[in-house]
C-alpha positions, -999 to +999 in steps of 0.1 A: +591+026+499+632+039+497+648+033+458+680+017+476+659-010+497+640-020+466+673-022+449+691-045+474+665-066+482+660-074+442+701-081+442+698-101+467+667-122+450+684-122+419+717-139+436+699-162+455+676-173+426+708-178+406+722-199+437+697-221+439+690-226+405+728-238+403+725-261+435+693-280+419+711-283+385+740-302+403+728-319+430+712-354+428+676-352+447+654-345+419+635-379+421+635-400+454+624-439+454+622-452+486+621-490+485+610-502+519+636-534+530+614-544+554+610-578+539+644-574+518+671-601+532+701-592+504+726-565+511+713-544+484+703-509+493+669-510+464+663-467+471+676-447+452+678-410+440+683-391+408+691-357+394+695-342+362+728-361+348+727-392+373+710-423+390+722-428+423+713-465+435+717-478+468+748-463+489+779-465+461+761-472+428+758-443+405+750-442+364+751-410+344+718-409+323+722-417+287+706-380+277+727-373+244+748-405+239+719-435+239+716-455+210+680-443+197+674-474+177+672-497+205+651-483+226+610-483+222+588-453+214+580-448+250+618-443+260+623-418+232+595-401+243+607-398+278+646-388+269+635-363+248+617-348+277+648-350+294+670-334+268+646-304+266+651-302+307+690-304+307+688-278+279+664-250+291+676-254+330+711-247+319+707-222+297+681-208+324+711-201+346+730-186+318+707-164+315+704-157+352+741-141+348+734-117+322+699-105+337+717-097+371+743-077+352+716-056+332+698-055+366+731-036+382+736-013+353+697-005+353+699+006+391+728+026+386+717+049+357+683+051+376+666+048+340+629+037+347+629+026+312+664+001+318+645-009+351+616-019+336+634-039+311+654-054+335+625-065+353+611-077+320+643-099+314+640-120+349+602-123+343+613-138+309+639-160+326+615-172+352+600-189+321+626-205+307+627-222+345+592-227+350+590-246+315+620-270+324+603-276+359+573-285+344+585-305+320+607-327+346+568-329+361+556-346+332+588-365+326+590-381+361+553-385+361+554-406+327+583-426+340+564-435+370+534-443+351+560-470+324+571-480+361+540-495+377+527-513+341+561-537+344+562-541+384+537-560+397+514-544+423+528-560+452+561-549+447+549-515+438+532-518+479+569-515+490+580-482+469+574-448+482+581-420+456+588-382+462+606-348+446+633-342+466+651-312+476+670-305+447+635-301+426+621-277+455+653-258+451+645-254+416+609-240+422+622-217+444+648-200+426+618-198+400+595-177+422+626-155+435+635-149+397+593-138+396+600-117+430+632-098+414+612-086+383+584-073+403+613-054+426+629-040+395+594-025+389+585-013+416+618+002+414+617+018+382+579+029+393+597+048+424+621+070+402+593+072+375+574+091+407+602+105+422+611+123+386+573+130+385+574+150+417+605+169+412+594+183+386+563+197+397+585+207+428+606+230+401+576+243+384+562+254+419+591+272+424+592+289+394 
């Protein structure tokens, strides 16, 4: 396998993973609540979708999630726990995005230097970044499930029968970003291996010519 093609593939997956994570963080389709309005006679749309920063209710109403501004003393223990989980998510995922920028620079320098050790280091760095993304997405799943459990506790089963909840495309974008971060790390490891094998081959040829 050619070194140049592997490096180009790694650069593409790294750039795509950054773009997808940035898209996920900035959009509001992480969690979708679809309410069946067949029996609803009012003018309001009861469905909603939310992101990491705000909740969109109906067609025009939106509100920001008070992650860092909520009055903790007025919240229940469950609400404080949910808010704590949400704080972790909105810190870890943007941090992962910043780390990806440095990873892309590190990978570029390593590929230009054609150094197996630097390429291996860049690969390890991307795999480390992927752990941040995986952690953020996993905690968001836990946060969403616990929020839904609390919602089910206070809403009657009759009303729940008309509610359909699901993760949206923003959530899927974050998962895909994680997968591409892992792929980038593996491709950089392959590139390091190619350079290492080429060095051994060139050394063998030089020795044979002596």
